N, C-alpha and C positions, 0 to 999 in steps of 0.2 A: 562339464565345463564349470569352472569356478565362478563364484559370484563376485562381481566387482565391489570394491569397498565403498561404502557410503560414509562420509564424514558429516556428523550432525553437530553444529555449533550451538552452544547453549550458554549465553551469559546469564548470570543470576546475581541478585542482591536482596537479601532479607526475605527469602521466600520459604522459610522453614515449614510453614503451614501446608505448602503445596508440593514441594520438590520431590518428596517420596513418590507421590502419584505420577509425576512426570517420569521419573526414572523407571518405575515399575512398568509404565506403558511402553517404554523403549525396550525393556528386557523381554516383554511379551510379544515383540514383533515376530511375524511369520518369516520375515527376511532376517537372516542371522549375521551377515557380514557387514557390520557397522562399527563405527567408533563414535562414542558420544563425548564431545569435548566440552566440559563445563569450565567456565571462567568466572571466578569469584570477583565481583566488583566491590570489594571492601564491605562485605556483609558484617552486620553487627549482631546477628542472631546465630543460630546453630546450623545455618544452611551448609556452611563449609564442612562441618563435622559429619553431617548426614551424607553428603556426596562422598567424602573421604572414606566412609564406611563401605560404600558400594564399590569403590575402586579396589578394595581388598577382597571383594567377593567375585568381581568380574573384571578382567583386564581390559575389556572393551570400553569401560567407563573410565575417563581420564579427567584429571582435575588440575587446574593451574590458577594462579593469581593474575589479575589484570595487570598488564605492564604499565598502565597509566590509570585513568579514571574515566568513567562514563561508558555507555553502551557501545558507542562507536569504537573506542579503543579496545573494549572487551571482545568485540567481533573480530577486530584485526588480530588480536592476540590469539584467539581461537584458531583463526585460519592459518596462522604461522605454524601451529602444531598439527594441522590436518594433513592427511596424505591420501584421501579417498579420490576415486575416479569421479564420484558424484558428490556434490555439495548440497547440504540441506540445512535448514535452521529450525530451531525449536525454542519456545519460551519455557522457562522453568516452572511456570504455574499452569501450564496447559497439559492436555492428555492426548496422545496419539491413539487412533484406533489401531487394532492389531495388524491390519493389512496395509497400513499407510506406506511403509518403505517398499514393500513388495509391489504395490500398485504403481508407485512412482517410478521405480526402476524399470518395471515392465513397460510402462509407457515411453520412457526415454529410450529404451532399447528398441522399441517398435518404431518410433518416429525419428530417432537419430538426433544429431546435433542441431543447434539453432532452434531447439524446442525447449519449452519450460513446462515441467510437470507441476500441476497444482491440484487442489482437492476441495471438495465441499467442506464447509465448516458448520459447527453447531455451537452457538453461544450457550453458556450456562452461568448461573449466579445463585448463591445460596439463598438470597432473599427475593429472587425473581428478577427477570429481565425487564428493562424499560422498553417502551414501544420503539424507541429509536434504534436500539441494538437489534431488536427483532426485525425491523425493516432493513437494517444494514445487512444482516445475515441473508435475508430473502433476496435482496438485490444482488449481493455478491455471488450467491449460489446460482442465481438465474443467468449470470454472465459466465460463470465457470462451467456450467453444464454444456454450454455451446462453445467454450473457448473464445468468447468474444469480449474478454476483460478489458482490452485496450479501448474498446468503443466508447467507454464512459470514464476514461482514466482521469479526466479533469474534475469529476464529481468528488470522488473519494479514492483512497488507495485501493486499487482493484486486485492486487496480489496479496493474499493473506500472509503477513510477515512470518508466522511460524509454520507455514504449510506450503512450501515450494521445494523443488529440487532441480538441479541443473548440472550438465556436464562441466567438469572442472575447467576445461579449456574455454568454454563459453562464458563461464563465470569470470575468469581472468580477463577475457577479451572486453567485457563491458565495465571493467574497473573493480569488480568484486566489492569488497568492503573498504576500498581505498578512497572513499569519499568522506569528507568531514561535514556534509550537509545534513541538517535535521529538517524534518523528521526522516531518519535514515531509511526506514522501510519504504516510505513513499518515494524517496529519491531513487532507491534501487529499482522500484517498479518502473519509474520513468526511464531508467537506463536499460532495463529489459525491453521496453517499448522502443527506445531509440535504436537499440541493436537489432530490432526486428525479430526477436525470438518469438516464435509462435506458441501461444498457450494451448496445451493439449486439453481437449474437453474431458471433463470428469463428472460422473453422476454419483460418486460415492462420498459419504462423509468420512474424511480422513483425520479430522482434528476436532477435539472438543476444546473450545476457546473460552477460558475463564474470564469473567469480569468481576471486579470488586472495587470498592471506593478508593483504595490507595494504589491501584495499578499505575505504573509510570505514565502510560499514555493518557491518563486522566489528570495527573497532578503536575507533570513537568512542563516548564515554559516552552521547551522545544516542540511540544505537541499542541501549542495554542493555535487558534484559527489563523492568525496573521502569518505564522510560519508556513502553514499549508498554502495560503494564497501566494506568498512570495515564491514558493517552489513551483506552483502551477504556472505563474506568470513567466518564470525563468524558462521552463521547458516549452511553454506555448510559443514564446518569442523565438526560441531556438528551433523548434520542430514543426510548428504548424502555422505560424503567422506569415502572412503574405503582405509585405509592406506596400505592394502596388495596389492593394485593395483597401477601401475604407473600412475602418473597424468600428463596430457599434457595441456599446455596453447596454445590456438590458437590466434595469433595476437600479434603484437609488436608495436601497436600504443600507444597513451597516456594511454588508459584504460588498455591495456595489460601490459605496463610497471609498472603502479601503482599496478596492481594485483600482478605482480612478486615481487615487493618490499614488499608488505604485506606478501606474502607467505615466502619470504626469512627471514623476520623479525621473523616469527614464526617457522623457521626451517622446513618448509614443502618442501620436494624435488619435483621437477617437471621437465618436458621436455618442451622445448619451440619451437613452430612451427609457421612459417609464410610463406607468399607467395611473399614477397618482395625480389627480387634477390640481392638488395643492402645490405640486412641484413642477408640473409642466409649464414651461415658459420662464421658470425661475433659473437662477444661476447658482451652482455649487462649485467651489474652487475655480470660479470664473468660467465654468463650462455650462452652457445652456442645456436644459433638459427638454426633450421633444416627446410628443406622442409617438407610439410605435408605428403609425402610418408614415412617419418620416423616413423609415427604412426604404420605402419604395422610391424615394428620391435619390438614394445612394446607388451608384453603379457597381454591381457585383460585390456587395459587402461581405465581410466576415462578422459574425456576432458571438459575443460572450454573454451567456445568460447567468445572472446572479440572483434571479427570482427564486425564493425558497419554497413558496406555496406549490404543493404538488399538483393541484388542479390547474393552476396558472401555467405550470410547466407543460402540462399536457396540451393546453390551448396554444402555447407558444410553439411547441413541437409540431402540432397540426398545421399551424400557419407556415412554418418552414417547409413542411412537406407539400403544401399546396403551391408553394413557390419553387418546387423542384430543387430545394436546397438539401445538401447532404451533410449528415453528422460527421464531425472530425475533419471536414473540409470547409464547409460554409458556416457551421454553427457549433458551439462548444458549451456544454452545461458545466458551470463551475460550482454547482451545488445541487 
């Protein structure tokens, strides 16, 4: 039986230092029926020439110019040129492990449509990783090994953007790359969640994820914290918010204040809770702040937690559990 074709979409811009390693990792895949569609987003270095050289060596490597500008348009352009039964994405500065495509195709063939193939990731950086990236990797992989990624989708992007695969029909059904919302990878993860595509558990590292100081996700305004919060609120109100229940915000730090402003702008009523004695009883944006005990006075509330301290998060989660409250129904961690 012939192998189904996998289309790998790969936008790139000024990644001449890394793109050879990316292409080499694709060429070394144990699964051979793929097409790698590279889209040049107006590179000013030698990236285009490097990819062009590979297209002359292997017809599965394809190269096009972005029809407009920016990563969203590059993804749309790539998809127009794709013809695979399965759709996957890769970043031009990352490295696939040799069995990535084989593992993902096997999982999708085993579980069928309405499923999302994902994999464990391993961050790396020439001068060493920060503690934050190490924690993110550990957290993300702990979700992926059980396929429970959506259970904490409001914390961070729970689908690694360069390490997923989907049936083409399912990709089209959830809108594919036809969204203009940034950050585009997080928006797509929310649309996978909205479409109820089940994440297939995976215990294998399928991607080596490179970090460096000039990576787009570190430098572009579209990946700033406020963009993430706007996106989280958009999907929370659409998918999980119950307007018949009182809403409580936990935390009055920077993120809590930003969230409050977003909700006020959209005329969403809420109760504000914090543990800072200097703030309790005060008003911010004309909203009074209460001690967390105030939650017991609310009838069947929903809570959004913006408290960043990990120990405090554990205490808050324990409190919810003692009240028989359920994650993703009664409470949502936004950090």
